[in-house]
Backbone bond lengths (Angstrom), bond angles and torsions (degrees), N, CA, C in turn:
res aa  C-N    CA-C-N  psi(-1)  N-CA   C-N-CA  omega(-1)  CA-C   N-CA-C  phi
1 X - - - 1.472 - - 1.523 108.95 -
2 X 1.289 114.96 130.51 1.466 119.51 -178.46 1.527 108.87 -82.92
3 X 1.358 116.32 113.68 1.466 120.16 -176.73 1.519 113.47 -92.65
4 X 1.338 118.77 -7.89 1.462 119.99 -179.93 1.528 110.87 -75.13
5 X 1.301 114.85 138.18 1.474 119.44 177.66 1.506 109.02 -67.86
6 X 1.294 116.70 139.19 1.475 118.95 -179.58 1.516 111.01 -64.87
7 X 1.333 114.75 140.62 1.466 119.61 177.19 1.518 110.44 -75.27
8 X 1.313 114.27 134.06 1.473 118.03 177.77 1.513 108.45 -94.14
9 X 1.321 115.54 122.44 1.443 119.06 179.96 1.531 110.05 -73.80
10 X 1.317 115.33 134.79 1.467 120.83 178.58 1.511 108.62 -94.48
11 X 1.311 115.91 118.42 1.453 119.72 -178.82 1.512 111.37 -69.58
12 X 1.294 116.37 161.82 1.453 120.28 -179.05 1.528 112.09 -64.23
13 X 1.347 115.70 -24.03 1.465 118.53 -177.08 1.515 112.65 -91.98
14 X 1.342 117.42 -4.69 1.456 119.46 -178.17 1.517 109.89 -77.31
15 X 1.328 118.05 135.97 1.461 120.05 -179.69 1.506 111.45 -72.08
16 X 1.335 115.42 140.47 1.451 121.24 175.74 1.521 107.36 -90.89
17 X 1.333 116.59 142.50 1.463 120.59 -178.76 1.519 110.22 -56.42
18 X 1.362 116.15 129.32 1.458 120.01 -178.33 1.497 113.59 83.44
19 X 1.347 116.93 5.39 1.461 120.37 -177.53 1.520 109.42 -118.52
20 X 1.348 115.20 46.41 1.455 119.04 179.62 1.507 110.31 -72.01
21 X 1.298 115.40 146.67 1.453 120.02 178.52 1.522 109.85 -74.90
22 X 1.307 119.57 139.24 1.474 121.51 179.27 1.520 111.00 -68.92
23 X 1.321 113.71 150.17 1.468 118.52 178.03 1.517 110.58 -73.00
24 X 1.328 118.33 -27.50 1.466 121.91 178.21 1.520 107.92 -107.73
25 X 1.269 116.91 124.74 1.457 120.56 -178.44 1.504 108.90 -148.09
26 X 1.306 115.03 159.84 1.453 121.26 177.21 1.534 108.83 -102.21
27 X 1.281 114.40 140.51 1.463 119.64 176.35 1.513 107.88 -139.32
28 X 1.321 114.78 178.90 1.463 117.71 -179.88 1.527 111.99 -61.83
29 X 1.320 115.94 -26.79 1.469 119.08 -179.05 1.517 112.47 -86.46
30 X 1.356 117.73 -1.53 1.456 120.91 179.82 1.512 110.77 115.04
31 X 1.313 116.54 -170.15 1.457 121.13 -178.01 1.514 110.23 -72.36
32 X 1.333 116.35 145.28 1.466 120.15 178.56 1.507 108.94 -114.12
33 X 1.325 116.06 147.61 1.454 122.65 177.37 1.510 107.05 -123.54
34 X 1.349 116.97 112.96 1.441 120.02 -178.23 1.527 112.26 61.47
35 X 1.299 116.20 31.72 1.460 119.80 179.02 1.507 113.85 89.22
36 X 1.342 117.28 -4.34 1.468 120.65 -178.88 1.521 108.04 -110.65
37 X 1.321 117.87 132.96 1.456 119.90 -178.01 1.527 111.96 -67.07
38 X 1.331 116.25 136.92 1.470 121.88 177.66 1.525 107.42 -86.30
39 X 1.310 115.62 94.37 1.451 120.89 -177.76 1.514 110.24 -85.16
40 X 1.351 114.99 168.64 1.463 119.71 176.91 1.516 110.31 -59.74
41 X 1.333 115.96 -35.08 1.474 119.05 -178.83 1.518 111.09 -65.30
42 X 1.355 115.79 -46.39 1.468 118.86 178.40 1.514 111.26 -64.49
43 X 1.331 117.10 -38.82 1.461 120.39 178.41 1.521 110.30 -63.21
44 X 1.342 116.98 -38.53 1.466 120.09 177.81 1.505 112.50 -65.44
45 X 1.347 116.63 -42.58 1.462 120.70 178.70 1.521 110.09 -63.06
46 X 1.353 116.12 -42.49 1.458 119.88 178.85 1.524 110.80 -61.88
47 X 1.336 116.73 -40.69 1.465 120.42 178.32 1.515 111.53 -63.42
48 X 1.335 117.61 -41.62 1.471 121.25 178.81 1.515 111.20 -63.77
49 X 1.348 116.34 -43.58 1.461 120.81 179.55 1.550 110.78 -60.89
50 X 1.345 115.63 -44.70 1.465 119.43 179.30 1.532 111.35 -63.54
51 X 1.337 116.82 -40.67 1.460 120.68 179.72 1.525 111.06 -65.07
52 X 1.323 116.82 -43.24 1.471 120.93 178.57 1.530 110.09 -62.05
53 X 1.340 116.08 -42.38 1.467 119.35 178.60 1.523 110.71 -60.77
54 X 1.345 116.66 -45.61 1.457 119.91 -179.47 1.528 111.57 -63.44
55 X 1.345 116.47 -38.77 1.467 119.64 179.11 1.519 110.99 -65.45
56 X 1.347 117.29 -41.94 1.468 120.70 178.16 1.524 110.76 -64.66
57 X 1.325 115.82 -43.23 1.465 120.14 178.75 1.519 110.83 -62.39
58 X 1.341 115.97 -41.70 1.460 121.34 179.00 1.509 111.61 -66.60
59 X 1.324 116.81 -36.62 1.461 121.49 -176.05 1.525 112.51 -73.14
60 X 1.342 117.02 -30.72 1.463 119.09 -172.20 1.530 114.40 -116.66
61 X 1.331 119.32 -19.77 1.471 119.82 -171.91 1.533 111.28 -120.36
62 X 1.317 118.11 -72.13 1.465 122.65 -177.93 1.519 108.72 -135.42
63 X 1.315 115.72 128.14 1.455 120.72 179.52 1.512 111.31 -119.33
64 X 1.343 117.83 129.33 1.461 119.21 171.47 1.530 109.73 -72.79
65 X 1.310 115.89 139.43 1.465 121.84 -176.46 1.512 108.51 -130.50
66 X 1.336 117.42 119.31 1.452 122.48 -178.23 1.528 110.64 -81.09
67 X 1.335 116.96 125.54 1.463 120.95 -179.40 1.529 108.67 -80.16
68 X 1.363 117.65 118.27 1.466 119.81 -173.38 1.531 114.92 -98.30
69 X 1.349 118.08 -10.09 1.459 118.66 -172.23 1.525 110.42 -140.46
70 X 1.353 115.21 178.17 1.455 121.71 -177.11 1.538 112.34 -92.63
71 X 1.308 118.20 7.28 1.462 120.61 -169.63 1.529 114.36 -66.82
72 X 1.341 117.30 -18.34 1.474 119.79 -178.57 1.520 112.78 -112.10
73 X 1.343 117.11 14.07 1.466 119.40 176.31 1.541 109.40 -66.10
74 X 1.323 118.40 148.91 1.470 127.41 -0.40 1.529 114.23 -87.16
75 X 1.339 117.18 -2.13 1.463 119.37 -177.85 1.524 111.41 -59.62
76 X 1.330 115.60 -48.77 1.473 121.87 179.79 1.514 108.42 -125.28
77 X 1.308 115.63 136.53 1.450 121.25 -178.15 1.520 111.60 -113.42
78 X 1.322 116.23 157.12 1.457 120.48 179.41 1.526 109.84 -56.37
79 X 1.320 116.49 129.26 1.458 121.85 -179.11 1.503 114.27 95.88
80 X 1.346 117.78 -13.44 1.469 119.25 174.34 1.528 109.54 -63.47
81 X 1.321 114.50 148.21 1.456 119.88 171.42 1.518 107.91 -116.98
82 X 1.338 115.21 111.12 1.460 119.30 -179.97 1.515 109.21 -93.51
83 X 1.322 115.13 151.72 1.462 121.49 178.00 1.522 107.28 -98.40
84 X 1.329 115.39 114.91 1.463 122.02 -175.10 1.522 109.21 -94.69
85 X 1.317 115.25 117.67 1.468 122.34 -179.78 1.524 109.29 -80.29
86 X 1.329 116.50 106.21 1.462 120.29 -177.89 1.527 112.98 -83.72
87 X 1.305 116.57 -7.34 1.471 119.88 177.84 1.530 112.16 -94.82
88 X 1.340 116.58 -4.16 1.460 120.73 -173.63 1.533 112.83 -57.99
89 X 1.320 116.76 -39.03 1.476 120.32 -175.86 1.533 111.78 -118.16
90 X 1.321 116.68 19.35 1.468 118.83 -174.04 1.522 112.39 -86.01
91 X 1.334 117.83 -17.73 1.464 119.59 -174.09 1.521 111.61 -118.87
92 X 1.326 115.14 39.74 1.462 119.94 172.62 1.513 115.91 102.03
93 X 1.336 117.80 -20.19 1.480 119.07 179.01 1.518 109.48 -72.52
94 X 1.307 116.45 144.12 1.465 122.90 -179.31 1.529 110.84 -108.28
95 X 1.332 116.84 153.78 1.467 119.08 174.17 1.529 110.95 -57.71
96 X 1.327 114.35 142.35 1.473 120.29 -178.39 1.525 109.79 -116.09
97 X 1.326 116.61 159.47 1.463 120.55 175.23 1.525 108.67 -56.97
98 X 1.322 115.03 134.06 1.454 120.39 179.56 1.502 113.77 97.50
99 X 1.345 118.50 -19.49 1.465 120.57 177.62 1.527 109.85 -64.84
100 X 1.318 116.17 140.91 1.470 120.94 170.51 1.519 106.64 -97.21
101 X 1.321 115.68 119.16 1.458 120.12 -172.59 1.532 110.76 -122.58
102 X 1.326 113.95 152.59 1.464 121.68 171.51 1.528 105.69 -107.98
103 X 1.336 115.77 133.05 1.461 118.99 -176.02 1.533 110.63 -142.97
104 X 1.321 114.05 160.54 1.458 121.98 173.47 1.518 107.44 -88.18
105 X 1.332 115.11 115.53 1.462 119.98 -176.21 1.509 115.90 -86.01
106 X 1.355 116.81 8.03 1.463 119.45 178.97 1.528 109.70 -62.11
107 X 1.329 115.86 125.33 1.455 120.61 -179.85 1.512 113.90 92.30
108 X 1.350 117.16 -13.32 1.462 118.70 178.04 1.529 110.64 -124.51
109 X 1.320 118.18 -52.40 1.462 121.49 178.63 1.532 111.49 -97.73
110 X 1.300 117.75 -27.15 1.472 122.82 173.65 1.511 107.50 -131.94
111 X 1.321 115.80 146.75 1.465 119.57 -173.00 1.523 112.76 -71.07
112 X 1.324 116.07 -42.48 1.448 118.40 -179.07 1.523 108.85 -155.21
113 X 1.323 115.09 159.93 1.459 119.83 179.17 1.522 109.54 -67.96
114 X 1.344 118.74 126.11 1.461 119.81 -178.06 1.516 112.32 -65.54
115 X 1.352 115.24 145.03 1.455 120.79 177.37 1.523 109.41 -73.83
116 X 1.319 115.43 157.88 1.455 120.01 179.34 1.513 110.97 -177.47
117 X 1.317 116.05 -177.92 1.450 121.66 177.16 1.528 109.34 -65.39
118 X 1.341 119.47 119.87 1.469 120.57 -175.42 1.530 112.37 -64.77
119 X 1.342 116.95 -35.95 1.464 119.33 179.03 1.521 110.55 -66.39
120 X 1.331 115.35 -45.14 1.457 119.84 178.36 1.524 110.62 -62.46
121 X 1.338 116.23 -36.61 1.471 120.75 179.70 1.520 110.67 -64.40
122 X 1.346 116.67 -40.66 1.459 120.26 179.64 1.532 110.49 -66.07
123 X 1.328 116.72 -44.87 1.462 120.94 -179.80 1.532 110.79 -63.90
124 X 1.335 116.16 -42.65 1.459 119.81 178.62 1.522 110.94 -65.86
125 X 1.337 115.75 -38.47 1.462 119.71 178.54 1.516 111.85 -63.10
126 X 1.337 116.89 -39.71 1.455 120.79 178.45 1.516 110.94 -66.16
127 X 1.349 116.32 -44.14 1.467 120.20 179.19 1.520 110.81 -65.16
128 X 1.329 116.77 -38.60 1.460 121.02 178.73 1.515 111.04 -65.98
129 X 1.348 116.01 -39.06 1.468 120.21 -179.58 1.518 112.44 -64.50
130 X 1.334 116.29 -25.73 1.459 121.30 177.73 1.526 112.50 -93.86
131 X 1.341 116.91 2.04 1.452 120.97 179.42 1.507 113.79 76.64
132 X 1.356 116.77 18.68 1.457 121.00 -177.42 1.514 112.94 -96.59
133 X 1.324 117.35 -10.80 1.467 122.11 -179.20 1.509 109.34 -139.67
134 X 1.324 115.93 162.12 1.458 120.07 177.29 1.522 109.75 -62.61
135 X 1.344 116.98 149.27 1.462 120.02 -179.53 1.522 112.14 -66.10
136 X 1.298 114.90 169.00 1.458 120.89 176.54 1.529 110.41 -59.14
137 X 1.326 115.91 153.30 1.469 120.75 178.58 1.528 112.47 -63.43
138 X 1.320 116.62 -13.81 1.466 119.69 -179.18 1.531 112.35 -98.44
139 X 1.328 118.04 -2.18 1.459 121.42 179.97 1.529 110.26 -99.17
140 X 1.342 116.30 136.88 1.458 121.84 -177.17 1.519 109.90 -135.01
141 X 1.340 115.40 155.48 1.463 120.96 172.92 1.527 107.70 -124.79
142 X 1.326 116.20 124.10 1.468 122.03 -178.79 1.531 109.14 -146.79
143 X 1.335 115.06 171.85 1.467 120.72 177.53 1.528 109.58 -100.83
144 X 1.315 116.05 137.55 1.458 121.52 177.62 1.533 108.77 -75.51
145 X 1.322 116.33 120.74 1.468 121.71 178.51 1.523 110.37 -105.41
146 X 1.330 117.18 -36.50 1.460 120.64 178.90 1.521 111.06 -135.59
147 X 1.336 116.56 142.31 1.465 122.26 175.94 1.527 108.60 -113.04
148 X 1.323 116.42 176.30 1.453 121.12 -175.59 1.527 113.55 -52.13
149 X 1.337 116.40 127.36 1.461 121.62 179.62 1.505 114.45 95.21
150 X 1.341 118.40 -12.47 1.474 121.35 -178.18 1.524 111.47 -74.23
151 X 1.332 114.21 144.47 1.457 122.40 171.46 1.533 106.30 -101.99
152 X 1.348 116.35 108.59 1.460 120.99 -174.53 1.528 108.31 -109.04
153 X 1.335 115.99 128.08 1.455 121.45 -174.66 1.523 109.74 -131.59
154 X 1.306 116.10 140.46 1.458 121.85 169.20 1.535 108.02 -143.29
155 X 1.257 116.05 126.42 1.474 122.57 5.66 1.517 108.88 -128.13
156 X 1.353 117.34 162.11 1.464 119.64 177.39 1.528 109.27 -79.71
157 X 1.326 116.52 -173.08 1.468 120.68 -176.00 1.526 112.18 -61.56
158 X 1.328 116.04 -25.71 1.468 119.84 -179.88 1.526 112.02 -95.87
159 X 1.335 116.04 8.38 1.461 120.10 177.34 1.508 114.50 77.92
160 X 1.340 117.72 23.31 1.460 121.30 -178.58 1.516 111.69 -106.79
161 X 1.325 116.11 156.29 1.459 120.92 170.77 1.522 106.83 -76.06
162 X 1.330 116.23 136.72 1.465 121.50 177.85 1.527 109.51 -122.00
163 X 1.312 116.26 139.69 1.458 122.61 177.31 1.513 107.91 -120.48
164 X 1.320 116.38 119.92 1.470 122.74 -178.80 1.535 110.71 55.13
165 X 1.347 114.34 38.03 1.465 120.27 176.64 1.513 114.86 82.64
166 X 1.338 117.70 0.20 1.470 120.88 -178.67 1.523 109.13 -108.21
167 X 1.337 119.36 118.80 1.463 121.39 179.19 1.529 111.39 -62.76
168 X 1.313 117.08 141.03 1.467 121.65 179.25 1.516 110.81 -90.04
169 X 1.322 115.25 136.03 1.443 121.27 167.74 1.532 105.82 -90.30
170 X 1.328 116.32 120.27 1.466 119.68 -174.50 1.533 110.99 -124.04
171 X 1.339 116.25 75.73 1.472 119.75 -178.28 1.521 113.25 -68.25
172 X 1.328 116.74 -12.84 1.468 121.14 -177.47 1.533 112.71 -82.84
173 X 1.342 117.98 -7.43 1.474 119.98 -176.72 1.541 111.29 -65.13
174 X 1.326 114.60 148.42 1.457 120.35 173.93 1.529 109.57 -59.19
175 X 1.333 117.72 127.21 1.479 119.46 179.73 1.522 110.95 -54.50
176 X 1.327 115.34 133.68 1.462 121.63 179.46 1.512 114.07 92.57
177 X 1.360 116.92 -14.08 1.461 120.12 178.64 1.521 111.29 -82.80
178 X 1.331 116.35 141.43 1.457 121.10 169.18 1.520 109.03 -78.59
179 X 1.324 119.00 152.01 1.462 120.82 177.78 1.532 112.56 -53.33
180 X 1.329 116.62 -33.52 1.455 121.09 173.12 1.523 109.37 -170.07
181 X 1.318 115.70 133.47 1.464 119.63 174.90 1.535 110.22 -85.74
182 X 1.336 115.69 -9.64 1.465 121.13 -179.09 1.524 108.69 -108.51
183 X 1.332 118.89 116.65 1.469 120.42 177.72 1.538 110.19 -71.72
184 X 1.313 116.38 144.02 1.453 119.67 178.59 1.527 109.73 -159.75
185 X 1.299 114.93 158.59 1.465 122.36 170.02 1.512 107.76 -146.21
186 X 1.306 116.66 121.78 1.459 120.67 -177.89 1.527 110.06 -140.62
187 X 1.297 115.06 154.39 1.465 121.36 170.21 1.524 106.43 -110.80
188 X 1.300 116.04 121.17 1.476 121.35 -174.68 1.517 109.23 -74.85
189 X 1.344 118.02 121.06 1.474 119.46 177.13 1.521 111.83 -63.42
190 X 1.318 116.08 150.90 1.453 121.24 178.19 1.529 109.57 -59.08
191 X 1.319 116.56 141.96 1.460 121.65 178.73 1.502 113.86 82.07
192 X 1.361 117.43 8.50 1.464 121.07 179.55 1.524 110.31 -131.91
193 X 1.326 115.18 170.95 1.465 122.54 -179.53 1.517 110.28 -131.03
194 X 1.350 114.83 147.27 1.466 121.56 169.69 1.531 105.91 -104.90
195 X 1.336 116.68 120.54 1.461 119.97 -173.08 1.524 110.37 -124.12
196 X 1.355 115.63 148.86 1.457 121.55 179.93 1.520 108.57 -143.80
197 X 1.344 115.69 154.95 1.451 120.57 175.51 1.519 110.47 -84.08
198 X 1.333 116.99 158.89 1.460 120.88 178.78 1.525 111.76 -76.12
199 X 1.343 116.47 -27.86 1.461 120.65 175.90 1.537 106.34 -96.42
200 X 1.306 115.61 80.91 1.462 121.52 -167.46 1.523 113.64 -57.24
201 X 1.327 117.88 -35.42 1.455 120.13 -177.77 1.525 112.43 -76.61
202 X 1.351 117.65 -11.60 1.463 121.90 -178.91 1.525 112.12 -116.07
203 X 1.312 116.58 6.27 1.461 119.91 -173.46 1.530 112.37 -109.03
204 X 1.323 115.08 127.37 1.463 120.54 168.37 1.524 106.38 -94.40
205 X 1.329 115.79 111.05 1.453 119.37 -173.20 1.529 110.09 -138.33
206 X 1.299 117.44 -152.73 1.475 120.88 -175.55 1.535 112.48 -56.30
207 X 1.333 116.16 -31.02 1.472 119.50 -179.27 1.522 112.19 -63.05
208 X 1.337 116.34 -31.36 1.477 120.21 -175.86 1.523 112.69 -79.70
209 X 1.321 117.78 -5.36 1.469 120.61 -176.88 1.526 112.09 -121.94
210 X 1.327 115.90 21.65 1.459 120.30 -177.43 1.520 112.25 -59.53
211 X 1.321 117.57 -39.51 1.460 120.40 -176.14 1.512 114.17 -89.70
212 X 1.326 117.94 5.66 1.465 121.51 -178.35 1.518 110.87 -99.28
213 X 1.338 117.35 165.34 1.472 119.12 175.13 1.523 111.00 -55.88
214 X 1.308 115.48 130.02 1.461 119.89 -176.40 1.507 113.60 94.72
215 X 1.353 116.85 -17.69 1.452 121.44 174.74 1.502 115.50 60.60
216 X 1.332 117.24 25.88 1.465 120.01 178.74 1.509 114.38 82.61
217 X 1.327 117.50 2.89 1.468 121.00 179.23 1.523 110.47 -79.15
218 X 1.316 116.19 140.47 1.479 122.14 178.53 1.504 109.24 -104.36
219 X 1.321 119.13 118.90 1.474 120.56 176.72 1.528 110.98 -60.55
220 X 1.302 116.90 136.38 1.473 121.85 -179.97 1.517 110.55 -56.47
221 X 1.323 117.01 -34.17 1.465 120.68 -178.30 1.518 112.30 -67.37
222 X 1.323 117.32 -15.11 1.471 121.21 179.00 1.534 112.59 -89.42
223 X 1.322 117.12 -2.99 1.466 120.31 179.55 1.524 109.00 -74.85
224 X 1.332 116.36 125.88 1.444 123.00 -179.70 1.519 111.19 -81.44
225 X 1.313 116.80 -38.43 1.458 121.01 179.16 1.514 111.42 172.72
226 X 1.333 114.50 -179.69 1.465 120.88 -178.55 1.525 109.43 -105.03
227 X 1.318 116.50 132.70 1.457 120.95 177.78 1.522 108.57 -79.25
228 X 1.321 116.55 108.12 1.457 120.98 -174.62 1.515 114.64 -99.19
229 X 1.352 116.51 -34.89 1.458 119.54 -174.62 1.514 111.19 -138.15
230 X 1.336 115.52 149.12 1.453 121.51 166.06 1.532 105.72 -90.50
231 X 1.327 116.54 114.03 1.451 119.91 -175.65 1.510 115.32 -95.03
232 X 1.350 115.92 -20.94 1.462 119.91 -178.28 1.518 108.19 -154.38
233 X 1.337 119.09 142.25 1.465 128.50 0.67 1.534 111.05 -71.44
234 X 1.351 115.16 159.70 1.455 120.08 -175.40 1.529 111.65 -61.47
235 X 1.332 116.87 -28.01 1.467 120.06 -179.96 1.530 111.59 -66.30
236 X 1.349 117.06 -17.02 1.471 121.06 -179.42 1.515 111.97 -112.09
237 X 1.332 117.32 13.76 1.458 119.91 -179.65 1.523 109.76 -58.32
238 X 1.349 115.93 120.32 1.469 120.42 -177.20 1.514 108.07 -169.58
239 X 1.332 115.86 163.53 1.455 119.60 172.77 1.502 109.38 -80.14
240 X 1.336 116.22 148.09 1.472 120.40 178.50 1.521 109.76 -79.19
241 X 1.316 116.95 -48.71 1.456 120.56 175.26 1.509 113.60 72.42
242 X 1.296 115.73 166.17 1.464 122.98 179.01 1.524 109.91 -105.46
243 X 1.305 114.87 156.48 1.455 118.09 -175.76 1.519 113.84 -96.76
244 X 1.332 118.24 -31.91 1.455 120.55 -177.04 1.517 107.70 -156.25
245 X 1.317 117.49 158.41 1.445 121.55 -176.37 1.504 113.45 -88.13
């Protein structure tokens, strides 16, 4: 009697232990994902989905903003991409003195949104929302110096900006710049902001619109968000931070 167990022949198609087929493989039809070929059509759909997600995220949560001018030096430099926190003021918190904010200047810094090709405007808006193009001509980035109810004066005997009688320490100013070459005294209406650039001699800000309707005040409702971080270039990755309370 043969007591040895019969040998089971292993067919050529039977998998060998540890010889599982990879989920990603190349074939004549191209790369496959989970056994399905990754065609140009699927790649295009995936690209569209990712772009839509980024646009939604940029529109409601955090938006990269390309710095186009020298008005916020040395804090922000031309070509920096700051990450604008759009949730900063969405749940009841208000802009504070020292915050660096991005806002829509329509009605305060510019009279009306300029006309243009609507298709080009949409494409530019999408590129701007992803930080790939300069922002709209109506969008600005400045530092909040006065909030509603503040008495803002420039300059005191020592040449400093004072808010409610208290001189401001402004370490963020461009070296060599005076706090302001233009004397002014204003009381900020409730619900608005008085904003200025850190590079005072290169910044067109609230001071330049004193004699216009609105007096250079930016309505709080026009604030897009707070610039919290410099995201690009990587060598400048840092928090923006506030200058004074």
